[in-house]
C-alpha positions in Angstrom: 0.0 0.0 0.0 2.7 2.5 0.9 4.7 1.5 -2.2 1.7 2.2 -4.4 1.2 5.5 -2.6 4.8 6.4 -3.3 4.4 5.7 -7.0 1.2 7.7 -7.2 3.0 10.6 -5.5 5.6 10.6 -8.2 3.0 10.6 -10.9 0.6 13.2 -9.5 2.0 15.2 -6.6 5.5 15.8 -7.8 4.6 17.5 -11.1 2.0 19.7 -9.4 4.5 21.0 -7.0 7.5 20.8 -9.1 9.1 18.2 -6.9 11.5 15.5 -8.0 11.4 12.6 -5.5 14.6 10.7 -5.2 15.5 7.7 -3.1 17.2 8.9 0.1 20.5 7.4 1.1 20.5 4.5 3.5 21.9 6.6 6.4 19.3 9.4 5.8 16.6 6.9 5.7 17.7 5.2 8.9 17.9 8.6 10.6 14.4 9.5 9.4 12.9 6.2 10.6 14.6 6.5 14.0 13.4 10.1 14.4 9.8 9.1 13.4 9.7 6.1 15.8 11.0 8.3 18.7 8.4 10.9 18.0 5.6 8.4 17.8 6.7 6.8 21.1 6.4 10.2 22.7 2.9 10.9 21.5 1.0 8.9 24.1 2.7 10.7 26.9 2.1 14.0 25.2 -1.6 13.1 24.8 -1.9 12.4 28.5 -0.2 15.7 29.4 -2.1 17.9 26.9 -4.5 19.8 29.1 -4.7 22.4 31.8 -2.4 21.5 34.7 -3.4 21.9 38.3 -0.9 24.7 38.7 -2.4 26.5 35.7 -5.9 26.1 37.2 -4.9 27.7 40.4 -3.1 30.5 38.6 -6.1 31.2 36.3 -8.5 31.3 39.2 -6.6 33.9 41.0 -5.3 35.8 37.9 -6.5 38.5 35.5 -7.0 38.7 31.8 -3.3 38.5 31.0 -3.1 35.1 32.6 -5.9 33.8 30.3 -4.1 35.3 27.4 -0.9 33.5 28.5 -2.9 30.2 29.0 -4.3 30.4 25.5 -0.8 31.0 23.9 0.9 28.3 25.9 -1.9 25.8 25.2 -1.5 26.4 21.4 2.2 26.2 21.6 2.0 22.8 23.5 -0.9 21.6 21.4 0.8 18.9 19.4 -2.5 18.0 17.6 -3.1 21.6 16.5 0.5 22.1 15.5 0.6 18.9 13.5 -2.5 19.9 11.5 -1.0 23.4 10.8 2.2 21.7 9.7 0.3 19.7 7.2 -1.7 22.7 6.0 1.4 24.8 5.2 3.7 22.0 4.1 3.3 22.6 0.4 2.2 26.3 0.5 4.8 28.7 -0.8 2.9 31.9 -1.5 2.1 34.3 1.3 -1.4 34.9 0.0 -2.2 31.2 0.1 -0.8 30.8 3.6 -2.8 33.8 4.8 -6.0 32.5 3.1 -5.9 29.0 4.6 -4.7 30.0 8.1 -7.4 32.7 8.2 -10.1 30.1 7.4 -8.7 27.9 10.2 -8.6 30.8 12.6 -12.2 31.9 11.9 -13.4 28.4 12.4 -11.7 27.7 15.7 -12.5 31.1 17.1 -16.2 30.7 16.3 -16.6 27.5 18.2 -14.2 28.4 21.0 -16.1 31.6 21.9 -19.6 30.3 21.2 -19.3 26.9 22.9 -17.7 28.4 26.0 -20.1 31.3 26.2 -23.1 29.0 25.8 -21.7 26.3 28.0 -21.8 23.7 25.3 -19.4 20.9 26.2 -18.2 17.7 24.6 -16.2 14.8 25.9 -12.6 15.9 25.4 -11.4 12.5 24.5 -13.9 12.3 21.6 -13.1 15.8 20.3 -9.4 15.2 20.5 -9.9 12.0 18.6 -11.7 14.0 15.9 -8.8 16.4 15.8 -6.4 13.5 15.4 -8.4 12.4 12.3 -8.0 15.9 10.9 -4.2 15.3 11.1 -4.6 12.0 9.3 -6.8 13.8 6.6 -4.2 16.5 5.9 -1.4 14.0 5.6 -3.5 11.8 3.3 -4.5 14.8 1.2 -0.8 16.0 0.9 0.1 12.5 -0.3 -2.4 12.7 -3.2 -4.4 10.0 -1.6 -7.8 11.1 -3.0 -6.7 10.7 -6.6 -4.5 7.6 -5.9 -7.0 5.6 -4.0 -10.4 7.2 -4.5 -10.0 8.3 -8.1 -11.2 11.8 -7.5 -10.0 15.3 -6.7 -9.8 16.2 -3.0 -12.6 18.4 -1.6 -12.3 22.2 -1.6 -9.3 22.7 0.8 -10.5 26.1 2.1 -13.9 24.7 3.3 -12.2 21.6 4.7 -9.8 23.7 6.7 -12.6 25.9 8.0 -14.6 22.8 9.0 -11.6 21.3 10.9 -11.1 24.7 12.5 -14.6 24.4 14.0 -13.6 21.0 15.5 -10.3 22.4 16.8 -12.2 25.2 18.4 -14.4 22.7 20.3 -11.2 21.1 21.6 -9.9 24.4 22.8 -13.3 25.2 24.5 -13.3 21.9 26.4 -10.0 22.8 28.0 -11.1 26.3 28.9 -14.3 25.0 30.5 -12.2 23.0 32.9 -11.9 26.2 34.8 -14.7 27.6 37.0 -15.1 30.7 34.8 -18.1 32.3 36.7 -20.4 34.8 35.1 -18.7 38.1 35.9 -16.2 39.1 33.2 -16.8 35.8 31.4 -16.7 37.3 27.9 -13.5 39.1 28.6 -11.8 35.9 29.8 -13.0 34.0 26.8 -11.7 36.6 24.4 -8.4 36.9 26.3 -7.9 33.2 26.0 -8.7 33.3 22.3 -6.3 36.2 21.6 -3.6 34.1 23.4 -4.4 31.2 21.1 -4.0 33.4 18.1 -0.7 34.8 19.3 0.5 31.3 20.1 -0.5 30.2 16.6 1.3 33.1 15.0 4.5 32.3 16.9 4.2 28.6 16.0 3.6 29.4 12.3 6.6 31.7 12.2 8.9 29.0 13.4 7.3 26.4 11.1 7.6 28.6 8.0 11.2 29.5 8.9 12.1 25.8 9.1 10.1 24.7 6.1 11.2 27.6 3.9 14.9 26.8 4.7 14.4 23.1 4.4 12.6 23.5 1.0 15.9 24.9 -0.5 17.7 21.6 0.3 17.6 18.4 -1.6 16.3 16.5 1.5 13.0 18.3 1.3 12.0 16.5 -1.9 13.4 13.2 -0.7 11.5 13.3 2.6 8.2 15.0 1.6 6.5 11.7 1.3 8.0 10.3 4.5 7.0 13.5 6.4 3.3 13.2 5.3 3.2 9.5 6.0 4.4 10.5 9.4 1.5 12.8 9.8 -0.9 10.0 8.9 0.8 7.7 11.4 0.8 10.3 14.1 -2.8 11.0 13.6 -3.7 7.3 13.7 -1.8 6.8 17.0 -3.3 9.9 18.6 -6.8 8.7 17.6 -6.1 5.3 19.2 -4.8 7.0 22.4 -7.8 9.2 22.7 -10.3 6.4 22.0 -8.5 4.3 24.7 -9.0 7.2 27.1 -12.7 7.5 26.1 -13.2 3.8 26.7 -11.8 4.2 30.2 -13.6 7.4 31.2 -15.0 7.2 34.7 -15.9 10.8 35.3 -19.6 11.1 35.2 -19.9 14.4 33.4 -17.4 13.7 30.6 -19.7 11.6 28.3 -21.4 13.1 25.3 -22.6 16.6 24.8 -24.0 19.0 27.4 -25.3 22.5 27.6 -25.9 25.0 30.4 -29.2 25.9 28.7 -32.1 24.8 30.9 -34.0 25.6 34.1 -32.2 28.0 36.3 -29.1 28.0 34.1 -28.3 24.4 35.0 -26.8 22.2 32.4 -28.7 19.2 31.1 -27.0 16.5 28.9 -30.2 15.4 27.3 -30.0 11.8 28.5 -33.3 12.0 30.4 -36.1 14.3 31.3 -34.8 17.6 32.7 -36.3 19.4 35.6 -38.6 21.7 33.7 -40.2 18.7 32.0 -40.4 16.3 34.9 -41.7 18.5 37.7 -45.4 19.0 37.8 -45.5 21.2 40.9 -44.4 24.9 40.4 -43.7 25.1 44.2 -41.3 22.1 44.1 -39.5 23.7 41.1 -39.1 26.9 43.0 -37.7 25.0 46.0 -35.2 23.1 43.8 -34.1 26.4 42.1 -33.8 28.0 45.5 -31.6 25.2 46.8 -29.4 25.4 43.7 -29.0 29.2 44.0 -28.2 29.0 47.7 -25.7 26.2 47.1 -23.9 28.2 44.3 -24.0 31.4 46.4 -22.7 29.4 49.4 -25.5 31.0 51.4 -25.7 29.0 54.6 -28.6 31.1 56.0 -30.7 30.3 52.9 -29.8 26.6 53.1 -30.8 26.6 56.7 -34.3 27.8 55.7 -34.5 25.1 53.0 -33.3 22.2 55.1 -36.0 20.6 57.3 -35.3 20.4 61.0 -35.0 16.6 60.8 -32.9 16.8 57.7 -30.1 14.2 57.2 -27.0 14.6 55.2 -25.0 11.6 54.1 -21.8 11.8 52.1 -20.2 8.5 50.9 -17.6 7.4 53.4 -19.0 9.6 56.2 -21.6 9.2 58.9 -25.1 10.7 58.7 -25.3 14.2 60.2 -28.3 16.4 61.0 -29.1 19.9 59.8 -27.2 21.8 62.5 -24.0 19.7 62.2 -24.3 19.6 58.4 -24.4 23.4 58.0 -22.2 24.4 61.0 -19.5 21.7 60.8 -19.5 20.1 57.3 -21.3 21.6 54.3 -21.4 25.2 55.5 -17.7 25.6 56.3 -16.7 23.6 53.2 -18.7 25.9 50.9 -17.5 29.1 52.5 -13.9 27.9 52.3 -14.0 28.3 48.5 -12.5 31.5 47.1 -14.4 30.8 43.9 -16.7 27.9 43.0 -19.0 26.5 40.3 -21.6 23.8 40.8 -23.3 22.1 37.9 -26.2 19.7 38.0 -27.1 17.5 35.1 -29.7 14.7 34.2 -32.2 15.6 36.9 -34.9 13.0 37.4 -37.8 13.8 39.7 -40.5 11.6 41.1 -43.2 13.5 42.9 -46.0 11.8 44.8 -48.3 13.9 46.9 -46.3 15.6 49.7 -43.0 13.8 49.0 -40.5 14.0 46.1 -37.2 12.3 45.2 -34.6 14.0 42.9 -31.6 12.2 41.5 -29.0 14.0 39.3 -25.3 14.3 38.6 -23.3 16.8 40.5 -20.0 18.5 39.6 -18.3 21.0 41.9 -15.1 22.8 41.0 -13.3 25.8 42.4 -10.3 27.0 44.3 -9.6 26.4 48.0 -6.9 28.2 49.9 -4.4 25.5 49.3 -5.5 23.7 46.2 -7.8 23.4 43.1 -10.9 21.3 43.9 -12.9 19.1 41.5 -15.5 16.5 42.5 -18.0 14.7 40.3 -20.7 12.2 41.4 -24.4 11.6 42.1 -26.7 13.6 44.3 -30.0 12.2 45.7 -32.5 14.6 47.4 -35.6 13.8 49.4 -38.2 16.5 49.7 -41.3 16.7 51.8 -44.1 19.3 52.3 -43.9 20.8 55.7 -46.4 23.5 56.7 -47.2 24.2 53.1 -43.5 24.5 52.0 -41.2 22.0 50.4 -38.3 21.2 52.7 -35.2 19.2 52.0 -35.2 16.2 54.4 -32.5 14.0 52.8 -29.3 14.8 50.9 -27.0 12.0 49.8 -23.8 12.4 47.8 -21.8 9.6 46.2 -18.6 9.9 44.2 -16.8 7.2 42.1 -13.7 5.8 43.8 -10.4 7.0 42.5 
């Protein structure tokens, strides 16, 4: 298969780009193979490391707009999948106008989804989106090798629109990383735009280095000899990254990482669409108001408001701990824990409500993230609530949290 692709490259790709492929010497070939193997061996560890570190999370939570700009730039400069795709895009481009045209299409695409998805709270499992980005790397290598004509007998699709479409996918990937931070509501748009500006600055810096290397390399004989091998390497790297990400997806245990979700819904709470949401399931307006009141008080860390919502005989049970009553829950456990956060976000998804007369049970997924004085905090699990009508008002009588081990 690879031999056939090499022959097709000589027939189709070389004349179009004025390249004359020659067989590399044995030493050069060995060096190229060794370098490629070393790079591919490093990719799994890079894939595991590509994200927002705990140190970055703490720094972002306590920092201003410049820190978000810096995070965007550093994320792009360490984003091996984004850089590999850009490398494939500019590999055979020699004119400044062409480079500007295609990179602008990519920039517009990823900026649209980065800003829109983060602003609207649309999330996607980051293993899946990174797997899609890995496929974009495969595509560009395959297209550079003349694969469409060689194997499919047709011209490749319009490159400008393809790059724009892949830009939309890459923007989703960037948004999933940004949404790992508790962004809050105040100044949200400014933080998103600062991160995006940082991404663009990082992209410009990376492109400058790439163009400097490729333009210099293009003047040497080894460029023609290794053009095919380089793009084969892109395909191989994309395949390996895809397998690594799908392996990660197959071993996902965090409850809120599967599928798509959105913060659109009752009270601004995200629902993933895998069951009836609160607005659909609750028949009683008074119960809906009580649920919204609890969520607002929890997010605001308002212990006094929670005290009014909790019934006198309320019981709190957290997995691995003993049952505690209302006073102990708010004065010794939940209350002090909530107030210890310097900044906090709480998201509730997949709410299911069973209401029968003067009692109701609510089950849903819970994700709390924020910054404590000494560390960044993230917990994801299940929440079960028991509600009862007391003196004409819904009161929370049972609260149970469970979190996956590890």
